[in-house]
C-alpha positions in Angstrom: 0.0 0.0 0.0 1.3 3.4 -1.0 -0.5 6.4 0.5 -0.9 10.0 -0.3 -2.4 12.9 1.7 -4.5 15.5 -0.1 -4.7 18.9 1.6 -7.5 20.7 -0.2 -7.5 24.5 -0.5 -6.3 25.6 2.9 -6.1 29.2 1.7 -6.7 32.6 3.2 -9.8 33.3 1.2 -11.4 30.1 2.5 -10.7 30.8 6.1 -12.1 33.3 8.6 -12.0 36.8 7.1 -11.4 35.7 3.6 -13.7 36.3 0.5 -15.4 32.9 1.1 -14.2 32.2 4.6 -15.7 29.2 6.5 -16.0 28.8 10.2 -13.2 26.6 11.6 -10.9 27.1 8.6 -8.0 28.5 10.6 -8.3 25.7 13.1 -8.2 23.2 10.3 -4.9 24.7 9.0 -3.3 24.4 12.4 -4.7 20.9 13.1 -3.4 19.7 9.7 0.1 21.0 10.6 0.0 19.1 13.9 -1.0 16.0 12.1 1.8 16.4 9.6 4.3 16.8 12.3 3.5 13.3 13.6 2.5 11.5 10.4 4.1 13.1 7.3 6.4 10.1 6.9 3.4 7.8 6.5 2.9 9.2 3.0 4.7 8.8 -0.3 3.2 12.1 -1.3 1.7 15.0 0.6 -0.1 17.1 -2.0 -1.7 20.5 -1.3 -4.1 22.1 -3.8 -5.0 25.8 -4.3 -7.6 27.6 -6.2 -5.6 29.9 -8.5 -8.1 32.0 -10.5 -7.2 34.4 -13.3 -7.4 38.1 -12.3 -8.5 39.3 -15.7 -11.5 37.1 -16.4 -14.7 35.6 -14.8 -12.9 32.2 -14.9 -15.5 30.6 -17.1 -18.4 32.1 -15.3 -17.1 31.0 -11.9 -17.0 34.7 -10.7 -20.3 36.6 -10.6 -20.4 39.5 -13.0 -19.8 42.9 -11.3 -23.5 43.9 -11.7 -24.9 40.5 -10.5 -25.1 38.9 -7.1 -23.4 35.5 -6.8 -25.8 32.6 -6.4 -23.2 30.6 -4.3 -24.0 27.5 -6.3 -22.5 28.2 -9.8 -21.3 31.8 -9.4 -19.2 33.2 -6.5 -17.5 36.4 -5.4 -14.0 36.9 -6.7 -11.7 34.7 -4.6 -8.2 33.1 -4.6 -7.1 35.3 -7.5 -3.6 34.4 -8.6 -0.9 36.4 -6.9 -3.1 37.9 -4.2 -2.9 37.3 -0.4 -6.3 35.5 -0.6 -4.8 32.8 -2.8 -1.9 32.2 -0.4 -2.0 29.2 1.9 -3.2 30.0 5.4 -0.1 30.9 7.5 -0.9 28.2 10.1 -0.4 25.5 7.5 3.1 24.1 7.7 4.3 23.7 4.1 7.6 22.1 5.0 6.1 18.6 4.8 4.2 19.2 1.5 5.9 17.4 -1.3 3.8 18.6 -4.2 1.5 21.5 -5.0 -1.5 21.7 -7.4 -3.1 24.8 -8.9 -6.6 24.6 -10.2 -9.2 26.9 -11.6 -6.9 28.8 -13.9 -9.5 30.5 -16.1 -12.2 28.0 -15.4 -14.4 26.6 -12.6 -12.5 23.8 -10.7 -13.5 22.1 -7.5 -11.6 18.9 -7.5 -7.8 18.5 -7.1 -8.1 16.3 -10.2 -9.0 19.4 -12.2 -5.6 21.0 -11.5 -2.0 20.8 -12.6 1.1 20.0 -10.6 3.2 23.0 -10.0 7.0 22.7 -10.2 9.4 19.8 -10.1 9.7 16.9 -12.5 5.9 16.6 -12.7 5.2 20.3 -13.6 2.0 20.6 -15.6 1.0 17.0 -15.0 -2.5 16.0 -13.8 -2.7 14.5 -10.4 -4.1 11.2 -11.6 -0.9 10.5 -13.7 1.3 11.4 -10.7 -0.6 9.1 -8.4 -0.2 6.3 -11.0 3.5 7.0 -11.3 4.0 6.7 -7.5 1.7 3.6 -7.3 -0.6 5.3 -4.8 -3.6 3.1 -3.9 -4.8 4.9 -0.7 -5.6 8.6 -0.2 -6.3 10.5 3.0 -8.1 13.8 2.6 -8.2 17.0 4.7 -9.0 20.6 4.0 -11.7 23.0 2.9 -14.5 23.0 2.0 -16.3 19.8 3.0 -19.3 20.4 0.8 -17.4 21.7 -2.3 -13.8 21.0 -3.1 -13.2 18.3 -0.5 -16.3 16.5 -1.8 -15.4 16.8 -5.4 -11.8 15.6 -4.8 -13.0 12.6 -2.8 -15.5 11.6 -5.4 -12.9 11.9 -8.2 -10.4 9.8 -6.2 -13.0 7.1 -5.7 -13.9 7.2 -9.3 -10.2 6.7 -10.2 -10.1 3.5 -8.1 -8.4 4.7 -4.9 -9.4 3.8 -1.4 -10.2 7.1 0.3 -10.3 8.1 3.9 -11.7 11.5 4.9 -10.4 12.9 8.2 -13.6 14.4 9.6 -11.7 16.4 12.2 -9.5 18.0 9.6 -12.2 19.5 7.4 -14.5 22.5 7.5 -17.5 23.2 5.4 -19.6 26.1 4.1 -22.9 25.0 5.5 -23.9 22.5 8.2 -26.6 20.7 6.2 -24.7 20.7 2.9 -21.5 19.4 4.7 -23.5 16.6 6.4 -25.0 15.7 3.1 -21.6 15.6 1.5 -20.2 13.3 4.1 -23.2 11.0 3.7 -22.7 11.0 0.0 -18.9 10.3 0.3 -19.5 7.5 2.7 -22.2 6.0 0.5 -19.9 5.9 -2.5 -17.1 4.2 -0.5 -15.1 6.7 1.4 -14.1 5.8 4.9 -15.0 8.6 7.3 -12.5 8.7 10.2 -10.8 10.8 12.7 -7.1 11.6 12.1 -6.2 10.0 15.4 -7.8 6.7 14.6 -4.6 5.2 13.3 
């Protein structure tokens, strides 16, 4: 068994005070760092994703037009714009144990880590699925933001690509309580293991 850890979108704009901040986002960043301190060596790859939207476009309709209110389903306020502080990882996330970075949503809507491209290193520009195949990854643990959007999408794609997936329910934060609960039920129904990070 070769394992990878996905850290989904732990960015300033998705934590408290950000353009789309969720309650508990900063705590998730700090808790993931504590988990990595003890468990980073359990993984062949520790992969962190970021939304990285173009500043000069609506990113394929992902950003609401300036004269239109976002519907928070398909259209959103501008967030995680490339090169801005909002797109940066949250400062409480320890990046020293991250082995690979993925940028997604460059000019288009993108929720899943599978929609992005690896940034830097020998795998620069590659999709995550090809990288996981290269490393022989069969199991993926998932943490990050937001439970009901990008975590959900990443988990469902990982399952679809044949990986065994475990979601650390104490290392995620969602936009809404009901939608997050529904996402967890859906992920579990489709085969994800829902577990605490201290379950071993």
